[in-house]
C-alpha positions in Angstrom: -22.0 -63.3 -58.2 -21.5 -59.5 -58.0 -18.7 -58.1 -55.9 -19.8 -57.5 -52.4 -18.5 -54.6 -50.4 -17.2 -55.3 -46.9 -15.5 -53.6 -44.0 -11.8 -54.6 -44.5 -9.8 -56.7 -42.1 -9.5 -55.0 -38.7 -6.3 -56.9 -37.9 -4.4 -53.6 -37.8 -6.1 -52.7 -34.5 -4.2 -55.6 -32.9 -0.9 -54.2 -34.1 -1.6 -50.6 -33.1 0.2 -48.9 -30.3 -1.9 -47.8 -27.3 -2.6 -44.2 -28.4 -3.3 -45.3 -32.0 -5.7 -48.1 -30.8 -7.5 -45.6 -28.5 -7.9 -42.9 -31.2 -9.0 -45.4 -33.9 -11.8 -46.9 -31.8 -12.8 -43.4 -30.7 -13.2 -42.4 -34.4 -15.0 -45.7 -35.3 -17.5 -45.1 -32.5 -18.3 -41.7 -34.0 -19.0 -43.4 -37.4 -21.1 -46.4 -36.2 -23.7 -44.3 -34.4 -26.5 -45.3 -32.1 -29.0 -44.2 -34.7 -27.5 -46.6 -37.2 -27.4 -49.6 -35.0 -30.9 -48.9 -33.6 -32.2 -48.8 -37.2 -30.8 -52.2 -37.9 -31.5 -53.9 -34.6 -27.8 -54.4 -33.6 -27.7 -52.0 -30.7 -26.7 -54.7 -28.3 -23.4 -55.3 -30.2 -22.6 -51.6 -30.2 -23.3 -51.4 -26.5 -20.9 -54.2 -25.7 -18.3 -52.5 -27.7 -18.9 -49.0 -26.1 -18.9 -50.4 -22.6 -15.5 -52.1 -23.2 -14.2 -48.9 -24.8 -15.1 -46.9 -21.7 -12.9 -49.2 -19.7 -10.0 -48.7 -22.1 -10.6 -44.9 -22.0 -10.3 -44.9 -18.3 -7.1 -46.9 -18.4 -5.7 -44.8 -21.2 -6.5 -41.4 -19.7 -5.0 -42.5 -16.4 -1.7 -43.5 -18.1 -1.7 -40.2 -20.1 -2.3 -38.1 -16.9 0.4 -40.0 -15.1 2.9 -39.4 -17.9 2.0 -35.7 -18.2 2.4 -34.8 -14.5 5.4 -32.6 -14.0 8.6 -34.4 -13.2 8.8 -34.9 -9.4 12.6 -34.8 -9.5 12.7 -31.5 -11.2 10.4 -29.8 -8.8 12.3 -31.4 -5.9 15.6 -30.0 -7.2 14.1 -26.5 -7.5 13.0 -26.4 -3.9 16.3 -27.9 -2.7 18.2 -25.2 -4.5 16.1 -22.5 -2.9 16.6 -24.1 0.5 20.3 -24.3 0.1 20.4 -20.7 -1.2 18.7 -19.4 2.0 21.0 -21.6 4.2 24.1 -20.3 2.4 23.1 -16.6 2.8 22.7 -17.1 6.5 26.1 -19.0 6.7 27.9 -16.3 4.7 26.4 -13.4 6.7 27.8 -14.8 9.9 31.1 -13.5 8.5 29.7 -10.1 7.6 31.8 -7.0 8.6 28.6 -5.4 9.8 27.9 -6.4 13.4 24.1 -6.2 13.1 24.1 -8.5 10.1 26.5 -10.9 11.7 24.4 -11.2 14.9 21.2 -11.6 12.9 22.9 -14.4 10.8 24.2 -16.2 14.0 20.7 -16.1 15.4 19.2 -17.6 12.3 22.0 -20.1 11.9 21.1 -21.5 15.3 17.4 -21.7 14.3 18.1 -23.7 11.1 20.7 -26.0 12.5 18.3 -28.9 12.9 17.4 -28.7 9.2 20.9 -29.1 7.9 20.1 -32.3 6.1 16.4 -31.7 5.3 17.0 -31.7 1.6 18.5 -35.1 1.7 15.5 -36.8 3.2 12.7 -38.8 1.3 10.2 -36.6 -0.5 7.5 -36.6 2.2 10.1 -35.9 5.0 11.7 -33.1 3.0 8.2 -31.6 2.4 7.4 -31.6 6.1 10.8 -30.3 7.2 10.8 -27.5 4.7 7.4 -26.4 6.0 8.7 -26.3 9.6 11.9 -24.6 8.4 9.8 -21.7 6.9 7.6 -21.5 10.0 10.5 -21.3 12.4 12.2 -18.5 10.5 8.8 -16.6 10.2 8.3 -16.6 14.0 8.0 -13.1 15.5 11.2 -13.4 17.5 13.1 -13.9 14.2 11.3 -11.3 12.2 13.9 -8.6 12.7 16.8 -10.9 11.7 15.0 -12.1 8.6 14.2 -8.6 7.6 17.8 -7.4 8.1 19.1 -10.2 5.9 16.3 -9.6 3.4 15.2 -13.2 3.5 11.4 -12.6 3.5 10.9 -12.9 -0.3 13.2 -16.0 -0.4 11.2 -17.7 2.3 8.0 -16.9 0.4 9.5 -18.5 -2.7 10.6 -21.6 -0.9 7.2 -21.9 0.7 5.5 -21.6 -2.7 7.8 -24.2 -4.3 7.3 -26.6 -1.4 3.5 -26.3 -1.6 3.5 -26.8 -5.3 5.6 -29.9 -4.9 3.3 -31.3 -2.3 0.3 -30.8 -4.5 1.9 -32.5 -7.5 3.3 -35.3 -5.3 -0.2 -36.0 -3.9 -1.6 -36.0 -7.4 1.2 -38.4 -8.5 0.4 -40.8 -5.7 -3.3 -40.9 -6.5 -2.5 -41.6 -10.2 -0.1 -44.4 -9.2 -2.9 -45.9 -7.1 -5.4 -45.6 -10.0 -2.9 -47.2 -12.3 -2.5 -50.0 -9.8 -6.2 -50.8 -9.5 -7.1 -50.0 -13.1 -7.6 -52.6 -15.8 -4.4 -52.9 -17.9 -4.6 -51.8 -21.6 -3.1 -55.1 -22.7 -5.9 -57.0 -21.0 -8.8 -54.8 -22.2 -7.7 -54.2 -25.8 -8.4 -57.8 -27.2 -11.9 -57.7 -25.7 -12.6 -54.4 -27.4 -11.3 -55.6 -30.7 -13.4 -58.8 -30.5 -16.5 -56.8 -29.8 -15.8 -54.5 -32.7 -15.2 -57.5 -35.0 -18.6 -59.0 -34.1 -20.2 -55.7 -35.0 -18.3 -55.6 -38.3 -19.4 -59.1 -39.2 -23.0 -58.1 -38.6 -22.7 -54.9 -40.7 -21.1 -56.9 -43.5 -24.0 -59.4 -43.3 -26.6 -56.5 -43.4 -25.0 -55.2 -46.6 -25.1 -58.7 -48.3 -28.7 -59.3 -47.3 -29.7 -55.9 -48.7 -27.6 -56.2 -51.9 -28.7 -59.7 -52.7 -32.2 -59.9 -51.4 -33.9 -56.6 -50.3 -32.4 -54.2 -52.9 -33.4 -51.2 -50.7 -31.6 -48.1 -52.1 -31.9 -46.1 -48.8 -30.3 -49.0 -46.9 -27.6 -49.3 -49.5 -26.7 -45.7 -49.1 -26.6 -45.8 -45.3 -24.6 -49.0 -45.0 -22.2 -48.0 -47.9 -21.3 -44.8 -46.0 -20.6 -46.6 -42.8 -18.5 -49.2 -44.6 -16.5 -46.6 -46.5 -15.9 -44.4 -43.5 -14.8 -47.3 -41.3 -12.5 -48.6 -44.1 -10.9 -45.1 -44.4 -10.0 -45.2 -40.7 -8.6 -48.7 -40.9 -6.6 -48.0 -44.1 -5.1 -44.9 -42.5 -4.1 -47.0 -39.5 -2.6 -49.7 -41.7 -0.5 -47.1 -43.5 0.7 -45.6 -40.2 1.7 -49.0 -38.8 3.3 -49.9 -42.1 5.5 -46.7 -42.0 6.5 -47.6 -38.5 7.4 -51.1 -39.6 4.8 -52.8 -37.4 2.9 -54.5 -40.3 2.9 -55.0 -44.0 1.8 -52.3 -46.4 -1.9 -52.4 -47.3 -2.5 -53.9 -50.8 -4.1 -51.0 -52.5 -4.3 -52.8 -55.8 -6.9 -55.2 -54.5 -10.6 -54.5 -55.3 -11.8 -52.7 -52.1 -15.2 -54.2 -52.4 -13.8 -57.8 -52.3 -10.6 -57.4 -50.4 -11.9 -58.8 -47.1 -13.2 -62.0 -48.7 -10.0 -62.6 -50.7 -7.8 -62.0 -47.6 -9.9 -64.4 -45.6 -9.7 -67.2 -48.2 -6.1 -66.7 -49.3 -3.6 -69.4 -48.1 -0.8 -66.9 -48.4 -2.7 -64.4 -46.2 -3.3 -67.1 -43.6 0.4 -67.7 -43.4 1.2 -64.0 -43.1 -1.5 -63.7 -40.5 0.1 -66.4 -38.3 3.5 -64.7 -38.6 1.9 -61.4 -37.7 0.2 -62.9 -34.7 3.6 -63.8 -33.2 4.8 -60.3 -33.9 1.7 -58.8 -32.3 2.3 -60.4 -29.0 5.8 -59.0 -28.9 4.7 -55.6 -30.1 1.9 -55.4 -27.5 4.3 -56.1 -24.7 6.8 -53.5 -25.8 4.3 -50.8 -26.5 2.7 -50.7 -23.0 3.0 -47.4 -21.3 5.7 -47.7 -18.7 5.8 -45.8 -15.4 8.3 -43.1 -15.2 
């Protein structure tokens, strides 16, 4: 029997890290189009795959957004430094040789006395206390003292930093909540891979039927292109994972039109597959995006 072209083993998807897995499926979806599956009556298989991928995409994007939010600690340190800077200016000016500055500083020192430990409180408490700190110093009765010590711009800067922190902190809390209720990548990935595998089996079967029975040149061209494009994505992923030491190198010496069948029937490959299954579980656990 003539060699039969097939989509190669998709096992590499199981070994991929989260970002690689997401990007690979995204590219594969663009290759196996709605028009293609509609033409061959397998739209239901694609829909199952697409619906599952939408769930992975939501989980993946939530993780990425969480990781990309500015570091809370860094923003907190910035506003703390500004708060301490203002407090130190007031403290130092109480020793000024100029009587007006000394009196102004003493007045403001009394105003800020309750906020001495504001920067050492939990995030939410610090945010609230810094807001009140700025409001107190901006009161009309303190305006002259603040102006004399030239603290107006410094208060504006602290206020801006504090508001920026509160916005980011709120965003972070919402992302934490979304991550808590979202489906985990490790749970959804196997379902997506299984759905894709079912679709792959059907595409391979369509190729065989056409090649061995129908001999339709237009179908041959369409299905060939899909198979070649899908294999290109999977081969690239295999190479990437091989370079990272996550799976064996792809056997480029094997006939690409018959490699899937040979791999499936080879006792040696079955043994390797079992070993890789054990590695896959370990890799999947270690590659999950961790909260910062």
